[in-house]
N, CA, C and O atoms as a GROMACS GRO file, in nm:
protein
  400
    1MET      N    1   4.834  20.902   7.655
    1MET     CA    2   4.765  21.009   7.743
    1MET      C    3   4.762  21.140   7.675
    1MET      O    4   4.866  21.198   7.645
    2ARG      N    5   4.649  21.184   7.652
    2ARG     CA    6   4.638  21.330   7.605
    2ARG      C    7   4.519  21.396   7.692
    2ARG      O    8   4.424  21.346   7.752
    3ALA      N    9   4.564  21.535   7.672
    3ALA     CA   10   4.472  21.624   7.734
    3ALA      C   11   4.371  21.666   7.645
    3ALA      O   12   4.411  21.714   7.539
    4GLU      N   13   4.225  21.658   7.669
    4GLU     CA   14   4.109  21.715   7.579
    4GLU      C   15   4.110  21.849   7.603
    4GLU      O   16   4.066  21.916   7.509
    5SER      N   17   4.150  21.917   7.707
    5SER     CA   18   4.136  22.057   7.738
    5SER      C   19   4.211  22.103   7.824
    5SER      O   20   4.218  22.032   7.925
    6ILE      N   21   4.277  22.204   7.825
    6ILE     CA   22   4.359  22.261   7.919
    6ILE      C   23   4.311  22.414   7.946
    6ILE      O   24   4.300  22.481   7.843
    7GLN      N   25   4.283  22.475   8.060
    7GLN     CA   26   4.251  22.593   8.089
    7GLN      C   27   4.308  22.653   8.218
    7GLN      O   28   4.332  22.573   8.308
    8VAL      N   29   4.334  22.788   8.239
    8VAL     CA   30   4.376  22.847   8.359
    8VAL      C   31   4.254  22.877   8.436
    8VAL      O   32   4.164  22.943   8.384
    9ILE      N   33   4.246  22.840   8.538
    9ILE     CA   34   4.147  22.874   8.641
    9ILE      C   35   4.194  22.920   8.780
    9ILE      O   36   4.248  22.849   8.865
   10GLY      N   37   4.165  23.054   8.790
   10GLY     CA   38   4.211  23.092   8.913
   10GLY      C   39   4.373  23.095   8.899
   10GLY      O   40   4.435  23.150   8.808
   11GLY      N   41   4.424  23.025   9.008
   11GLY     CA   42   4.561  23.014   9.038
   11GLY      C   43   4.602  22.849   8.994
   11GLY      O   44   4.693  22.789   9.051
   12ALA      N   45   4.534  22.797   8.904
   12ALA     CA   46   4.568  22.675   8.896
   12ALA      C   47   4.549  22.666   8.718
   12ALA      O   48   4.498  22.752   8.646
   13LEU      N   49   4.607  22.536   8.678
   13LEU     CA   50   4.597  22.513   8.535
   13LEU      C   51   4.507  22.360   8.548
   13LEU      O   52   4.552  22.262   8.608
   14ALA      N   53   4.389  22.362   8.488
   14ALA     CA   54   4.302  22.253   8.485
   14ALA      C   55   4.310  22.175   8.362
   14ALA      O   56   4.311  22.226   8.251
   15PHE      N   57   4.316  22.046   8.386
   15PHE     CA   58   4.325  21.937   8.245
   15PHE      C   59   4.202  21.851   8.281
   15PHE      O   60   4.162  21.822   8.394
   16LYS      N   61   4.154  21.818   8.166
   16LYS     CA   62   4.081  21.717   8.139
   16LYS      C   63   4.148  21.633   8.032
   16LYS      O   64   4.198  21.672   7.926
   17TRP      N   65   4.138  21.504   8.083
   17TRP     CA   66   4.236  21.389   8.006
   17TRP      C   67   4.145  21.306   7.930
   17TRP      O   68   4.026  21.298   7.960
   18THR      N   69   4.199  21.240   7.827
   18THR     CA   70   4.104  21.175   7.748
   18THR      C   71   4.076  21.047   7.804
   18THR      O   72   4.012  20.968   7.734
   19ASP      N   73   4.113  21.014   7.919
   19ASP     CA   74   4.063  20.881   7.998
   19ASP      C   75   3.970  20.929   8.073
   19ASP      O   76   3.931  20.838   8.146
   20GLY      N   77   3.909  21.032   8.094
   20GLY     CA   78   3.795  21.092   8.166
   20GLY      C   79   3.853  21.185   8.290
   20GLY      O   80   3.792  21.287   8.323
   21ALA      N   81   3.958  21.150   8.349
   21ALA     CA   82   4.013  21.224   8.460
   21ALA      C   83   4.032  21.375   8.459
   21ALA      O   84   4.069  21.429   8.355
   22GLU      N   85   4.014  21.432   8.545
   22GLU     CA   86   4.028  21.587   8.567
   22GLU      C   87   4.163  21.602   8.669
   22GLU      O   88   4.199  21.516   8.751
   23SER      N   89   4.225  21.724   8.645
   23SER     CA   90   4.350  21.724   8.752
   23SER      C   91   4.361  21.871   8.736
   23SER      O   92   4.310  21.932   8.642
   24PHE      N   93   4.441  21.932   8.846
   24PHE     CA   94   4.477  22.071   8.858
   24PHE      C   95   4.609  22.066   8.902
   24PHE      O   96   4.656  21.981   8.977
   25VAL      N   97   4.683  22.186   8.840
   25VAL     CA   98   4.830  22.192   8.917
   25VAL      C   99   4.820  22.334   8.944
   25VAL      O  100   4.783  22.416   8.860
   26GLU      N  101   4.861  22.367   9.084
   26GLU     CA  102   4.870  22.508   9.095
   26GLU      C  103   4.990  22.568   9.035
   26GLU      O  104   5.097  22.508   9.023
   27LEU      N  105   4.964  22.706   8.994
   27LEU     CA  106   5.074  22.784   8.889
   27LEU      C  107   5.199  22.779   8.973
   27LEU      O  108   5.298  22.737   8.913
   28PRO      N  109   5.215  22.812   9.089
   28PRO     CA  110   5.355  22.825   9.179
   28PRO      C  111   5.424  22.664   9.163
   28PRO      O  112   5.544  22.656   9.136
   29ALA      N  113   5.356  22.561   9.178
   29ALA     CA  114   5.407  22.432   9.183
   29ALA      C  115   5.451  22.397   9.033
   29ALA      O  116   5.563  22.348   9.013
   30LEU      N  117   5.362  22.422   8.929
   30LEU     CA  118   5.402  22.408   8.795
   30LEU      C  119   5.522  22.496   8.748
   30LEU      O  120   5.596  22.447   8.663
   31ARG      N  121   5.550  22.631   8.798
   31ARG     CA  122   5.662  22.697   8.766
   31ARG      C  123   5.783  22.648   8.832
   31ARG      O  124   5.892  22.652   8.775
   32ARG      N  125   5.767  22.597   8.964
   32ARG     CA  126   5.896  22.571   9.042
   32ARG      C  127   5.922  22.439   8.969
   32ARG      O  128   6.040  22.408   8.982
   33ALA      N  129   5.864  22.367   8.911
   33ALA     CA  130   5.892  22.225   8.861
   33ALA      C  131   5.936  22.226   8.708
   33ALA      O  132   5.937  22.125   8.638
   34CYS      N  133   5.972  22.354   8.662
   34CYS     CA  134   6.002  22.396   8.522
   34CYS      C  135   6.090  22.301   8.471
   34CYS      O  136   6.158  22.266   8.567
   35PRO      N  137   6.124  22.244   8.377
   35PRO     CA  138   6.231  22.128   8.336
   35PRO      C  139   6.328  22.175   8.247
   35PRO      O  140   6.404  22.095   8.193
   36CYS      N  141   6.337  22.325   8.219
   36CYS     CA  142   6.425  22.382   8.140
   36CYS      C  143   6.571  22.364   8.214
   36CYS      O  144   6.583  22.331   8.332
   37ALA      N  145   6.678  22.390   8.127
   37ALA     CA  146   6.811  22.387   8.131
   37ALA      C  147   6.841  22.508   8.246
   37ALA      O  148   6.925  22.491   8.334
   38SER      N  149   6.758  22.636   8.233
   38SER     CA  150   6.818  22.716   8.321
   38SER      C  151   6.769  22.725   8.448
   38SER      O  152   6.824  22.795   8.533
   39CYS      N  153   6.643  22.642   8.475
   39CYS     CA  154   6.582  22.606   8.602
   39CYS      C  155   6.638  22.486   8.674
   39CYS      O  156   6.650  22.484   8.797
   40ARG      N  157   6.676  22.376   8.584
   40ARG     CA  158   6.715  22.256   8.636
   40ARG      C  159   6.868  22.236   8.635
   40ARG      O  160   6.930  22.165   8.714
   41GLY      N  161   6.919  22.310   8.536
   41GLY     CA  162   7.076  22.274   8.510
   41GLY      C  163   7.083  22.173   8.392
   41GLY      O  164   6.984  22.122   8.339
   42GLU      N  165   7.219  22.148   8.356
   42GLU     CA  166   7.240  22.069   8.258
   42GLU      C  167   7.371  21.983   8.318
   42GLU      O  168   7.462  22.026   8.389
   43THR      N  169   7.352  21.851   8.269
   43THR     CA  170   7.485  21.795   8.303
   43THR      C  171   7.568  21.781   8.174
   43THR      O  172   7.516  21.778   8.062
   44ASP      N  173   7.709  21.773   8.200
   44ASP     CA  174   7.802  21.759   8.106
   44ASP      C  175   7.829  21.620   8.095
   44ASP      O  176   7.762  21.541   8.161
   45VAL      N  177   7.940  21.571   8.000
   45VAL     CA  178   7.948  21.411   7.968
   45VAL      C  179   8.010  21.355   8.082
   45VAL      O  180   8.025  21.233   8.082
   46MET      N  181   8.053  21.430   8.189
   46MET     CA  182   8.135  21.374   8.304
   46MET      C  183   8.035  21.347   8.422
   46MET      O  184   8.061  21.283   8.525
   47GLY      N  185   7.892  21.419   8.383
   47GLY     CA  186   7.787  21.376   8.486
   47GLY      C  187   7.789  21.500   8.571
   47GLY      O  188   7.713  21.499   8.667
   48VAL      N  189   7.868  21.614   8.550
   48VAL     CA  190   7.870  21.716   8.643
   48VAL      C  191   7.743  21.814   8.611
   48VAL      O  192   7.717  21.853   8.497
   49LEU      N  193   7.673  21.847   8.722
   49LEU     CA  194   7.562  21.917   8.680
   49LEU      C  195   7.601  22.076   8.683
   49LEU      O  196   7.658  22.120   8.782
   50HIS      N  197   7.572  22.156   8.582
   50HIS     CA  198   7.580  22.301   8.567
   50HIS      C  199   7.456  22.367   8.580
   50HIS      O  200   7.354  22.324   8.526
   51LYS      N  201   7.460  22.473   8.653
   51LYS     CA  202   7.317  22.554   8.687
   51LYS      C  203   7.369  22.695   8.706
   51LYS      O  204   7.470  22.720   8.772
   52GLY      N  205   7.299  22.782   8.647
   52GLY     CA  206   7.326  22.925   8.662
   52GLY      C  207   7.271  22.975   8.798
   52GLY      O  208   7.218  22.901   8.881
   53PRO      N  209   7.288  23.099   8.809
   53PRO     CA  210   7.248  23.135   8.966
   53PRO      C  211   7.097  23.133   8.985
   53PRO      O  212   7.027  23.147   8.885
   54GLU      N  213   7.055  23.122   9.073
   54GLU     CA  214   6.913  23.118   9.124
   54GLU      C  215   6.850  23.260   9.090
   54GLU      O  216   6.905  23.361   9.134
   55LYS      N  217   6.730  23.269   9.007
   55LYS     CA  218   6.666  23.358   8.982
   55LYS      C  219   6.530  23.398   9.067
   55LYS      O  220   6.433  23.323   9.072
   56PRO      N  221   6.534  23.516   9.128
   56PRO     CA  222   6.420  23.526   9.205
   56PRO      C  223   6.294  23.544   9.135
   56PRO      O  224   6.286  23.606   9.029
   57LEU      N  225   6.197  23.491   9.193
   57LEU     CA  226   6.038  23.476   9.137
   57LEU      C  227   5.967  23.582   9.199
   57LEU      O  228   5.974  23.613   9.318
   58SER      N  229   5.891  23.642   9.101
   58SER     CA  230   5.792  23.741   9.162
   58SER      C  231   5.663  23.686   9.107
   58SER      O  232   5.650  23.576   9.055
   59GLN      N  233   5.546  23.800   9.131
   59GLN     CA  234   5.421  23.754   9.116
   59GLN      C  235   5.391  23.711   8.979
   59GLN      O  236   5.324  23.611   8.955
   60ARG      N  237   5.442  23.788   8.888
   60ARG     CA  238   5.423  23.758   8.741
   60ARG      C  239   5.497  23.621   8.696
   60ARG      O  240   5.459  23.563   8.594
   61SER      N  241   5.607  23.571   8.777
   61SER     CA  242   5.650  23.440   8.767
   61SER      C  243   5.537  23.347   8.752
   61SER      O  244   5.536  23.265   8.660
   62PHE      N  245   5.447  23.354   8.831
   62PHE     CA  246   5.314  23.250   8.831
   62PHE      C  247   5.197  23.285   8.751
   62PHE      O  248   5.095  23.221   8.775
   63GLU      N  249   5.193  23.374   8.660
   63GLU     CA  250   5.100  23.415   8.580
   63GLU      C  251   5.122  23.371   8.440
   63GLU      O  252   5.227  23.410   8.389
   64ILE      N  253   5.040  23.293   8.364
   64ILE     CA  254   5.051  23.239   8.270
   64ILE      C  255   4.986  23.330   8.152
   64ILE      O  256   4.868  23.366   8.155
   65VAL      N  257   5.076  23.363   8.049
   65VAL     CA  258   5.032  23.439   7.918
   65VAL      C  259   4.980  23.358   7.790
   65VAL      O  260   4.900  23.406   7.711
   66ARG      N  261   5.034  23.227   7.779
   66ARG     CA  262   5.008  23.167   7.676
   66ARG      C  263   5.056  23.022   7.710
   66ARG      O  264   5.146  22.996   7.791
   67LEU      N  265   4.981  22.926   7.634
   67LEU     CA  266   4.999  22.787   7.632
   67LEU      C  267   5.060  22.744   7.526
   67LEU      O  268   5.054  22.834   7.442
   68ALA      N  269   5.119  22.650   7.483
   68ALA     CA  270   5.142  22.587   7.332
   68ALA      C  271   5.164  22.450   7.367
   68ALA      O  272   5.228  22.409   7.463
   69GLU      N  273   5.091  22.368   7.256
   69GLU     CA  274   5.101  22.226   7.273
   69GLU      C  275   5.230  22.202   7.204
   69GLU      O  276   5.266  22.284   7.119
   70VAL      N  277   5.313  22.085   7.233
   70VAL     CA  278   5.442  22.057   7.161
   70VAL      C  279   5.422  21.927   7.127
   70VAL      O  280   5.437  21.835   7.207
   71GLY      N  281   5.386  21.913   7.002
   71GLY     CA  282   5.356  21.767   6.932
   71GLY      C  283   5.231  21.696   7.032
   71GLY      O  284   5.136  21.758   7.080
   72THR      N  285   5.254  21.572   7.046
   72THR     CA  286   5.150  21.523   7.124
   72THR      C  287   5.174  21.477   7.256
   72THR      O  288   5.098  21.406   7.321
   73TYR      N  289   5.292  21.526   7.296
   73TYR     CA  290   5.361  21.480   7.416
   73TYR      C  291   5.376  21.586   7.540
   73TYR      O  292   5.394  21.548   7.655
   74GLY      N  293   5.368  21.716   7.505
   74GLY     CA  294   5.423  21.826   7.585
   74GLY      C  295   5.305  21.969   7.573
   74GLY      O  296   5.210  21.990   7.498
   75LEU      N  297   5.363  22.042   7.680
   75LEU     CA  298   5.309  22.162   7.688
   75LEU      C  299   5.418  22.287   7.716
   75LEU      O  300   5.499  22.281   7.808
   76GLN      N  301   5.410  22.374   7.647
   76GLN     CA  302   5.501  22.482   7.656
   76GLN      C  303   5.435  22.588   7.728
   76GLN      O  304   5.335  22.636   7.675
   77VAL      N  305   5.482  22.642   7.860
   77VAL     CA  306   5.404  22.745   7.908
   77VAL      C  307   5.491  22.876   7.911
   77VAL      O  308   5.608  22.878   7.950
   78TYR      N  309   5.422  22.985   7.866
   78TYR     CA  310   5.486  23.120   7.856
   78TYR      C  311   5.437  23.199   7.951
   78TYR      O  312   5.326  23.252   7.943
   79TRP      N  313   5.526  23.216   8.063
   79TRP     CA  314   5.515  23.305   8.180
   79TRP      C  315   5.504  23.433   8.146
   79TRP      O  316   5.548  23.477   8.040
   80ALA      N  317   5.433  23.516   8.249
   80ALA     CA  318   5.432  23.677   8.256
   80ALA      C  319   5.571  23.747   8.246
   80ALA      O  320   5.598  23.839   8.168
   81ASP      N  321   5.655  23.689   8.336
   81ASP     CA  322   5.778  23.739   8.340
   81ASP      C  323   5.879  23.714   8.237
   81ASP      O  324   5.996  23.749   8.250
   82GLY      N  325   5.830  23.654   8.136
   82GLY     CA  326   5.914  23.640   8.001
   82GLY      C  327   5.980  23.492   7.992
   82GLY      O  328   6.029  23.466   7.882
   83HIS      N  329   5.986  23.404   8.079
   83HIS     CA  330   6.025  23.282   8.087
   83HIS      C  331   5.957  23.180   8.008
   83HIS      O  332   5.840  23.174   8.046
   84SER      N  333   5.977  23.109   7.929
   84SER     CA  334   5.902  23.023   7.839
   84SER      C  335   5.988  22.904   7.761
   84SER      O  336   5.953  22.853   7.655
   85THR      N  337   6.094  22.874   7.826
   85THR     CA  338   6.187  22.782   7.761
   85THR      C  339   6.161  22.618   7.825
   85THR      O  340   6.217  22.517   7.783
   86GLY      N  341   6.075  22.624   7.918
   86GLY     CA  342   6.058  22.482   7.956
   86GLY      C  343   5.920  22.400   7.901
   86GLY      O  344   5.803  22.435   7.916
   87ILE      N  345   5.968  22.288   7.840
   87ILE     CA  346   5.854  22.204   7.799
   87ILE      C  347   5.824  22.090   7.878
   87ILE      O  348   5.908  22.000   7.888
   88PHE      N  349   5.704  22.082   7.942
   88PHE     CA  350   5.670  21.990   8.042
   88PHE      C  351   5.608  21.886   7.955
   88PHE      O  352   5.527  21.903   7.864
   89SER      N  353   5.657  21.785   7.998
   89SER     CA  354   5.565  21.630   7.923
   89SER      C  355   5.439  21.640   8.008
   89SER      O  356   5.430  21.687   8.121
   90LEU      N  357   5.337  21.584   7.924
   90LEU     CA  358   5.209  21.546   7.986
   90LEU      C  359   5.231  21.454   8.091
   90LEU      O  360   5.161  21.475   8.190
   91ASP      N  361   5.301  21.365   8.097
   91ASP     CA  362   5.315  21.261   8.217
   91ASP      C  363   5.364  21.344   8.347
   91ASP      O  364   5.322  21.320   8.460
   92GLN      N  365   5.456  21.441   8.318
   92GLN     CA  366   5.503  21.506   8.419
   92GLN      C  367   5.403  21.596   8.483
   92GLN      O  368   5.391  21.588   8.606
   93ILE      N  369   5.331  21.677   8.418
   93ILE     CA  370   5.211  21.740   8.454
   93ILE      C  371   5.102  21.650   8.533
   93ILE      O  372   5.038  21.685   8.632
   94ARG      N  373   5.097  21.533   8.468
   94ARG     CA  374   4.996  21.451   8.563
   94ARG      C  375   5.030  21.407   8.700
   94ARG      O  376   4.951  21.405   8.794
   95LYS      N  377   5.170  21.367   8.703
   95LYS     CA  378   5.226  21.360   8.835
   95LYS      C  379   5.252  21.479   8.914
   95LYS      O  380   5.269  21.454   9.034
   96LEU      N  381   5.259  21.587   8.887
   96LEU     CA  382   5.263  21.729   8.966
   96LEU      C  383   5.106  21.746   9.025
   96LEU      O  384   5.082  21.789   9.138
   97SER      N  385   4.995  21.701   8.921
   97SER     CA  386   4.867  21.713   8.991
   97SER      C  387   4.850  21.637   9.079
   97SER      O  388   4.793  21.685   9.177
   98ALA      N  389   4.887  21.494   9.084
   98ALA     CA  390   4.877  21.398   9.190
   98ALA      C  391   4.937  21.431   9.313
   98ALA      O  392   4.898  21.384   9.419
   99ALA      N  393   5.048  21.524   9.300
   99ALA     CA  394   5.140  21.560   9.437
   99ALA      C  395   5.061  21.682   9.496
   99ALA      O  396   5.072  21.704   9.617
  100ASP      N  397   4.990  21.753   9.427
  100ASP     CA  398   4.908  21.853   9.477
  100ASP      C  399   4.803  21.805   9.592
  100ASP      O  400   4.726  21.886   9.643
   0.00000   0.00000   0.00000
């Protein structure tokens, strides 16, 4: 599955998929689903989850300044508050859009 086009429309990220489907993900839901180690934590070899302190989100935390495709499988989102380490798989994004 691939995205034909991706664009920010109002407070959502809109996708047109190669299978003809269209979907939308609200920006707050996308940001809160960030898969990076800072947001989700990391497990060590013993399976213990290590996560830093929760960071407060501001209005800028839900504003996209840039998008970058990662290979053929993912999307890196650059948020206005400086956060950009999460790489969303296209599968994850499609599931998020179904949950909205």
